[in-house]
C-alpha atoms as one frame of an Amber mdcrd trajectory, in Angstrom:
protein
 -77.033  16.490  12.680 -75.529  15.949  16.135 -74.066  12.610  17.192 -76.357
  12.478  20.261 -79.373  12.588  17.913 -78.144   9.445  16.163 -77.346   5.820
  16.843 -74.427   3.716  15.705 -75.546   1.306  12.989 -72.111  -0.177  12.341
 -68.908   0.634  10.504 -67.274   0.449   7.095 -65.233  -2.744   7.144 -63.512
  -2.578   3.748 -63.852  -1.656   0.108 -65.764  -4.004  -2.174 -64.807  -4.320
  -5.813 -63.377  -1.566  -7.988 -66.411   0.674  -8.536 -66.460   2.399  -5.157
 -68.644   0.006  -3.163 -68.069  -0.494   0.551 -68.727  -3.430   2.872 -70.482
  -2.574   6.133 -70.682  -4.478   9.393 -74.122  -3.801  10.872 -74.422  -3.766
  14.648 -78.069  -4.768  14.763 -80.167  -7.844  15.411 -82.451  -6.911  12.516
 -80.322  -5.947   9.485 -83.260  -6.421   7.107 -84.892  -3.380   8.725 -82.391
  -1.308   6.746 -82.914  -2.676   3.213 -84.490   0.580   1.976 -81.988   3.098
   3.323 -81.645   6.183   1.155 -78.697   7.695   3.040 -76.266   7.122   5.898
 -74.144   9.367   8.084 -70.424   8.614   8.289 -68.391   9.971  11.190 -65.416
  11.841   9.696 -63.154  13.801  12.051 -65.952  13.796  14.656 -68.479  15.265
  12.180 -71.446  13.287  10.804 -71.338  13.601   7.020 -74.361  12.494   4.946
 -73.861  10.104   2.018 -76.590   9.143  -0.443 -77.085   5.446  -1.178 -77.446
   4.259  -4.779 -77.769   0.594  -3.846 -77.692  -1.537  -0.701 -77.565  -5.316
  -0.452 -78.040  -6.915   2.970 -75.929 -10.055   3.380 -75.933 -12.808   6.019
 -73.973 -12.339   9.250 -74.990  -8.678   9.679 -73.112  -7.429   6.629 -74.113
  -5.168   3.742 -72.622  -4.058   0.439 -73.358  -0.402  -0.282 -72.824   1.744
  -3.348 -72.757   5.444  -2.449 -73.377   8.222  -4.957 -70.228   9.969  -3.733
 -67.936   6.949  -4.181 -67.051   6.050  -7.771 -63.823   4.084  -7.479 -61.779
   2.051  -5.038 -59.766   5.139  -3.998 -62.963   6.972  -2.979 -64.158   3.907
  -1.071 -60.791   3.398   0.656 -61.133   6.824   2.335 -64.290   5.555   4.085
 -62.856   2.325   5.526 -63.172   2.076   9.338 -65.583   5.013   9.590 -68.601
   4.634  11.875 -72.036   4.477  10.231 -74.800   6.383  12.027 -78.513   6.978
  11.486 -80.972   9.384  13.152 -82.664   8.020  16.291 -85.993   8.355  14.483
 -84.921   5.458  12.252 -84.613   2.947  15.091 -87.011   0.063  14.575 -89.961
  -0.286  16.949 -89.385  -2.707  19.793 -91.628  -4.862  21.900 -92.261  -3.711
  25.455 -89.669  -6.141  26.874 -86.968  -5.162  24.345 -84.494  -2.268  24.545
 -81.483  -0.736  22.858 -78.161  -0.718  24.704 -77.906   3.087  24.557 -81.183
   3.265  26.505 -79.706   1.643  29.624 -77.243   4.480  30.297 -77.996   5.788
  33.789 -79.847   2.642  34.878 -79.108   1.438  38.417 -77.356  -1.927  38.704
 -78.739  -4.126  41.475 -77.042  -7.407  42.384 -79.348 -10.166  43.672 -77.117
 -10.609  46.764 -75.179  -7.342  47.187 -77.989  -4.847  46.449 -77.413  -1.494
  44.678 -73.964  -1.310  43.117 -73.926   1.765  40.886 -75.134   3.219  37.595
 -74.422   2.327  33.999 -72.090   5.003  32.646 -71.097   3.397  29.353 -71.373
   0.322  27.197 -68.805  -1.277  25.001 -69.558  -3.397  21.980 -67.038  -5.941
  20.790 -67.149  -8.919  18.444 -66.966 -11.373  21.349 -69.333  -9.846  23.914
 -70.855  -6.550  24.934 -69.813  -4.976  28.227 -71.602  -2.572  30.534 -69.469
   0.098  32.183 -70.804   0.631  35.705 -69.557   3.339  38.066 -68.872   1.574
  41.379 -67.123   3.489  44.194 -65.948   6.058  41.605 -64.293   3.330  39.500
 -65.586   1.881  36.234 -66.373  -1.821  36.551 -66.976  -3.822  33.386 -69.859
  -6.273  33.444 -70.249  -8.799  30.617 -73.682  -8.524  28.970 -74.528 -12.241
  29.068 -77.655 -14.060  30.237 -75.770 -15.756  33.078 -75.033 -12.343  34.647
 -77.715  -9.897  33.426 -80.940 -11.381  34.770 -83.517  -8.654  34.120 -83.852
  -5.179  32.623 -86.661  -3.125  34.171 -87.310  -0.227  31.779 -90.042   1.276
  33.949 -87.846   1.634  37.057 -84.546   1.898  35.123 -82.950  -1.029  36.940
 -80.688  -3.787  35.658 -80.727  -6.842  37.892 -77.501  -8.836  37.825 -75.992
 -11.888  39.489 -72.284 -11.067  39.481 -69.825 -13.952  39.709 -67.685 -14.073
  42.833 -64.666 -11.765  42.514 -65.829  -9.752  39.473 -66.005  -6.465  41.389
 -62.595  -7.023  42.993 -61.056  -7.923  39.617 -62.016  -4.491  38.279 -60.903
  -2.469  41.314
């Protein structure tokens, strides 16, 4: 399976116990949507490798403990630490009409309420503290924090993200 046919569900944070279990960090607002997973894809050397799940336990704070058929001891599990966890796009949960996934906004036009059209979304970056949109502005990538105070509206129909950028944000990135 190709990486572009998948979405990033999270990553392997650490080993768990001595019997080959791994602890996952799930990058999703609805971790309970994944309680019945039968397999996952782990990104190893830029190749998505399938792993069969024996058991999965969803924990609070977007975490999960997973026992894989292919991992029988702590040494097996240690080889998987820090790997990205992917799933096929077909496994994305259904969203309401006003909801969206971050990967869907790539290519959307960014329009500032005062400055007008600024550029297009070329990337997004997820971090523990806040997500960032990478917008191409005058051939330079400008990072825009994905927070309610800045991102005012996402128009899926017209592929527009309306923002109210704080004074000096564009200049800070240039």
